C-alpha positions in Angstrom: 0.0 0.0 0.0 1.2 3.5 -0.8 2.3 5.8 2.0 2.1 9.1 0.2 -1.3 10.8 0.2 -1.3 11.6 -3.5 -0.5 8.0 -4.3 -3.3 6.8 -2.1 -5.7 9.1 -4.0 -4.5 7.8 -7.4 -5.2 4.3 -6.3 -8.8 5.2 -5.3 -9.4 7.3 -8.5 -8.0 4.5 -10.7 -10.2 1.9 -9.1 -13.2 4.1 -9.6 -12.4 4.7 -13.2 -11.7 1.1 -13.8 -15.1 0.1 -12.4 -16.8 2.7 -14.6 -15.0 1.6 -17.7 -15.8 -2.1 -16.9 -19.5 -1.2 -16.7 -19.5 0.7 -19.9 -17.7 -2.1 -21.8 -20.1 -4.6 -20.4 -23.0 -2.5 -21.7 -21.4 -2.4 -25.2 -20.9 -6.1 -25.2 -24.6 -6.6 -24.2 -25.8 -4.3 -27.0 -23.6 -6.2 -29.5 -25.0 -9.5 -28.3 -28.6 -8.2 -28.8 -27.8 -7.4 -32.4 -26.3 -10.8 -33.1 -29.3 -12.5 -31.4 -31.7 -10.6 -33.7 -29.6 -11.6 -36.7 -29.6 -15.3 -35.5 -33.4 -15.1 -35.1 -33.6 -13.7 -38.7 -35.6 -10.7 -37.5 -34.7 -7.8 -39.7 -36.7 -5.2 -37.8 -35.4 -6.2 -34.4 -31.9 -6.3 -35.8 -32.2 -2.8 -37.2 -33.5 -1.4 -33.9 -30.8 -3.2 -32.0 -28.2 -1.8 -34.4 -29.3 1.7 -33.7 -29.3 1.2 -29.9 -25.9 -0.5 -30.1 -24.4 2.2 -32.3 -25.6 4.8 -29.7 -24.1 2.8 -26.8 -20.8 2.3 -28.6 -20.5 6.0 -29.6 -21.2 7.0 -26.0 -18.4 4.7 -24.8 -16.1 6.4 -27.3 -17.0 9.9 -26.1 -16.2 8.8 -22.5 -12.8 7.6 -23.7 -13.4 3.9 -23.0 -12.7 2.9 -26.6 -10.4 4.4 -29.3 -12.3 6.0 -32.1 -11.0 3.5 -34.6 -12.1 0.6 -32.4 -15.6 2.1 -32.3 -15.7 2.6 -36.0 -14.7 -1.0 -36.6 -17.3 -2.4 -34.2 -20.1 -0.3 -35.7 -19.0 -1.1 -39.2 -19.0 -4.9 -38.6 -22.4 -4.7 -36.9 -23.9 -2.7 -39.8 -22.4 -5.0 -42.3 -23.9 -8.1 -40.5 -27.4 -6.5 -40.4 -27.2 -5.4 -44.1 -26.2 -9.0 -45.1 -29.6 -10.2 -43.9 -31.5 -8.4 -46.7 
């Protein structure tokens, strides 16, 4: 354990941020799974709605700095491509 006050604070702040990032990443994964589930069920409407929700969730994660913008772009692109292949 750190002895210096500022180091103790960094530990607490880092722990808080890690928990927040973990929650956001978990939400992104859940949104992606919902899109894939709709695709598996062959439900075009549900897949389109889930894609919009997932895109929003992923973009919010990027704005919070959880994911790099290129990672976000790749995730959204792959989801959109998967939904468009259904047609």
